[in-house]
N, C-alpha and C positions, 0 to 999 in steps of 0.2 A: 504493500500500500504506500509506504514511504517513497519507494523508488518510482512508482507510477505518478505520485503527486509531484515529485521533483522533476520528472521528465516533462511535465506539462508546462514548466517554466520556459520562457523564450531564451534564457541566458545559457549559452553553450557550456561555460565553465562557471562554477559557483562554489562558494564555501560557506559553511554555517558552523556555528559553535553552540553546542547544547550542553548545559550543565545540569547534572542530575545528582541529587543527594542520596547517598547510600547509607548503609548502617555504620560504615567506618566514620571516624571523627573528621576526616578530611573530605573535601569535595573533589569528585573526579571530573575531568573535562573530556568530553567526547567530541572529536573533530571529524567533520564529514567533508570529503572533497570529491568533485565530479571529475573522473578521469576515464577517458576512452569509452564513454557510454555507460559506465557503471560507477556506483558509489562505493568509496572505500572509507573505512572508519578506523581511527587510531585513538588510543587513550593517552592523554598527556600526563606527565608527572605532576602531582599536586605542588602548588607553590609553597615555599617555606614561610614560616611566621614572619620573618623580616621582610619578605617580599610583599606580604599582604598588607603591611603598614603603608599607608599612602604618604605623600610628601608632607601633608599637614600634620599628621600624627608624628612622623619622624622629627619634624621641626620642633614641635612642642616637647616631645620626649627628650630631645637633645638639650633644650633649654633647662628643663627640670634637672637633668643629670649634671649639668655644668653649674647652674646658679642655685639650685635648691639647697645644697649643703651650706651656702653662705647666708641663708635667711634665718633669722632668729625670732623667737617669741619673747615679748617684753611684758613684764608685769610691774605695775607701779601702785604704791599705796599713798593716798593723799586724803585731804580732809573730807572729800565727798565720798570716799570709799576706795575700792580697788579699780584700777584701770588696766587696760591691756592694749597691745598693738603689736606691730612687727618692726623689723629693722633688717638691714643688709650690711654685711662686712664689706669694706672697700680696701682693707689692708690686712696683711697677715698677722700684724701685732694687735689685733682685736679692736680696731676702730670701726665703728659702724654708723650709718645714717638712719635716722628715723624722723618722726614728726615732732614739732615743738608741742603740739597739743596732746601728744601721747605721753611724753616724759614730764611735761609741765614744769613746775619749779622744784621737782625732786632732785636731790643731790645724788642719790643712788637708785638704781633700778635692778630688778631681778630679770635674768636672761636665761632662756632655755635654748640651747643650740639644736640644730637639726638632728644630731645624733643622740639627743636626750640629756646631754650634760647640762647641769644647772650651775650658773655662775652669777656673780654680781658685777655691775658696771657703774662707772662714774659718768655723769653728764658733763662733758667738756664745755659745751656752750649751746645756746638755743637762739633761734632767730624767728620770733613770731611773725615778722613781716613776710616771710616766705614759708612759714610753718615747717621749718626744718630744725633738726637737732643733730649734734655730733656727740657720740658717747664712746667709751673705751672700756673693755673688760678690765677688771681690777688685777687679775693675776693670769698672765698668759705664759704657760710653761712650754708650749709648742705652738707653731704657726696654725692659724685657723684658716679654713677655706674661705676665700673671698671672691667677690665678683668684680669683673672689669667694668669700669664706667665708660659709657659710649659717648656719642655726639648727638644730642637731641636736635641740632640744627639740620641734620640730614633726614629727619623723619618726613614721611609722606602720608597724606590722608589715604586711608584704605589699607595700609599695611598691617600685618598681623602683630598683635601685642599680647604678651603673656604676663599675668600677675601671679605672684607667689606670696602667700601670707598666712595668717592664723585667724581667720574670721571666727568669732564666737568661741575661740579657744581650740578650734580644729586645726592642729598644726600642719604645716606644709601643704596647704590647700592651693591647688592650681586652677586658675580660670583664664579663659582666652576670649579674645574679641579682636576688634580692629580699631585703629585710630580714626575717630570720627571727625575731629577738627583740631586745628592748631592755633595758637595765639589767643586763646580764650582769656578772659579776665574774671576772676571770682573773688568774692569777699572772704578774707581770711578770718581766723578766730580772733585776731587782734583788732579786727574792724577795718583793716586796710585792704587795698586791692592787691591781689597776687597776679602778676602779669605773665603773659606768654605760657599759660597753662595748657597742658595736653588734655583733650577730651577723648574718652574712649567709651565703648559699650561693654567693656569688661565688667563682669559681675563682682562688685566690691561690697563688703559688709563690715560692720564694726569689728575691729581686730585686724583688718587689712591695712589700716593706716600705718604708714611708715615703711611698708614693704616695697619691693622693687617692681617696676614695670620694665619688662625685658623685650628686646627685639629678637628676631630669629637668628641673629649672629652672636647670641649669648652675651650681649652687653646690656647693662642697665641704662635705660634711656629716660627714666622718670622715677619719682618717689610718690607712691599713691597717697593721696591726702584727703579726698572728700568725695561724697556722692550727693546727688540731688535727691533729697528725701521724698519729694512729691512726684518724682518721675521714675521711670524704669529705663535701664540701659544707658544711664548718663553718669559717668564718673570722671574724676579729674586727678591729674598727677602733675607735680612740679617737675619741669624739665631738668634733666641731669646736668645740663650746662649751668643752670642757675645753682644747682646743688654743689657743683664743683667750686664755683666762686665762693659760695657761703662757707663750705668746709675749709677752704684755704684761709678765709678771713678768721674763722673761729680758731683754727689750729695755730695761726700766727699771732692773732691779737685777742683771742678769747671773746671776740664780739665781731659783728659785721659793721664796718664803717660805711656810712652813707652821707652823701652831700645834701645840703639844704640851702635855701635861698635866704631865709630869715625875714620873710615879709608876711603881712596879713593881707589877703586878697579877696575880691569878690568877682564873680563871673557875670559878664553882660552879653546878651545876645547880639550877634553881628547884624545890625540893621542895614538897610540899603545904603544910607549915607556913610556908615562905618566901613562897609565892604568897598565902597568907592574910594575911601581914604586908604584902605589897605592896598588896593591895586595901585593907587597913585604913588605911594611911597615904596612900592616893590616889596611888600612884606611876604615872607614865605607862606605858601598855602592860601594866598589872598583869594583865589578863584573859588575855593570851596569852604572858606572859613565860616564856621557857624557861631563862634563865640570868641570873646577876648577876655583876658584876665587883668583886672584893674588892681593896682597896688593901692591899698588903703592906708597902710602904715608900714614902716620899716624898723626892724629890730636894731637898736643902737649897737654898733660893734659887730653885727652879724655880717655874713658874706655879701648879702645884697647891699647893705649900707657901705661896705668897703668897696664894692664894685660900682657904686654911683647910682643905684636905683633910688627913686624918690616917690612920694605919694602921687597918685594920679597917673603914673606911667601905665601904659597898656602893654603887658607882656604878650608878644605874639609868637616868639620862637626861642628855643634853646638849642644852641649848636646848629643853627640853620634848619631845625625841624619845627614845624608849626605846632603851637599849643592852643587849645581851645577851652581848656578847663584846668582846675587844680589837679585833677587826676593825671592829666597829660603832663603837668610839671613833674609830678612824682615819678612817672614813667621815665621821663628824660633824665631825671636826676639819678635814677637807679643805674642807667647806662653810664653816667658820669662816674658813679662810685665803682662800677666794674672796670672801667677804663683806667681809673686811678690817675687822672690828669691833675696838674697843679691848679688849673683854672678851667672855666667854661664860659661860653659866650651867651649872653642874654640879649635878645633883640626886643626893643620896646618902642612904642610910638609916644613921643613927647612933644606937645605943642605942634602937632601936625607934621612932624618929621620922624623918620626912623633913626634910632640911635642903637649902636651895638656896644654893649658894655662887657668888660672882662671881669668876671666874678671869681674870686678865689675859692678853691675847694676847702670847705670846713666840715668837720664831722658833725652830723646831726646829734644834738644833745641827748635825744631819747635813746640813742644806741650806745650810751656809756655802759661799761660792764656792770652786770648785776650779780655776778658770782665771785 
């Protein structure tokens, strides 16, 4: 019957593959080929387990094998009770990254390694502005497994992302997804805006905070920090390039040094006459400017005062990049802090003309050491 049915096809040469499940644990493959007017069948050797793993599974398994041993579970006791989270070793001598909101103001935390060992660790420094913290194991008798930090600037929307952490105390839990968006801004625990955040659809839960977001090349590209409570499939991670700058600052200075202007400001909408003025003086971003920042007062002795800013100046750019709000100023000043230049340029409109002022870098007082 099968031969008759196949002969009814108009194709002179044909091939088909039928798979039939037998009692044996593996699947047998039956190949049929039309040769010389009759059908021949051969049985192929079953695939091995490794061959049955598709590329996706192999990529995730490889990440878990390489990065999983470097992920730790964190327990913290504070006034509100017990807290928990995750962290990831970035050096063999026991230094690891986590979230500021995980370790809080605790001087010591309890750490459980992936192999089950329990140890204590000291908080070296925290940065609430980026929700990051750097800690170190108290006694390291031998090297610990650690993860390599990657380059978050090379990320692309749609690429695979893997999170490893300890949600609800379930250690070494792996979840996967894709990078949904880049360059997001979210409000941190400290009330400030955290910039250039990575958005994914990776399933994160309480306890994942502080754990690594990993790319398929086994490198950490982010530190998981938050989820959108009222949504599903929306989670956020601090990019690892930000984390590398923060940990360098903390390890060197025990704090993160940031620039500030030292002015009190208010934002005004860019009306038609104001936009006309912006275009006339050649202000950066004049064609699309939606607002301007007016200086209300200047802190005596602060960087803005030393650079020549005065009340009623309209700040329109920092280092040639347009600013439309106070948040824009914070974003630009974070870049100044990362670049660690001796000064930066503030462009402002004063009495109908554009002035470019050189403002010295001074450390923001709020970032003085607290430990």
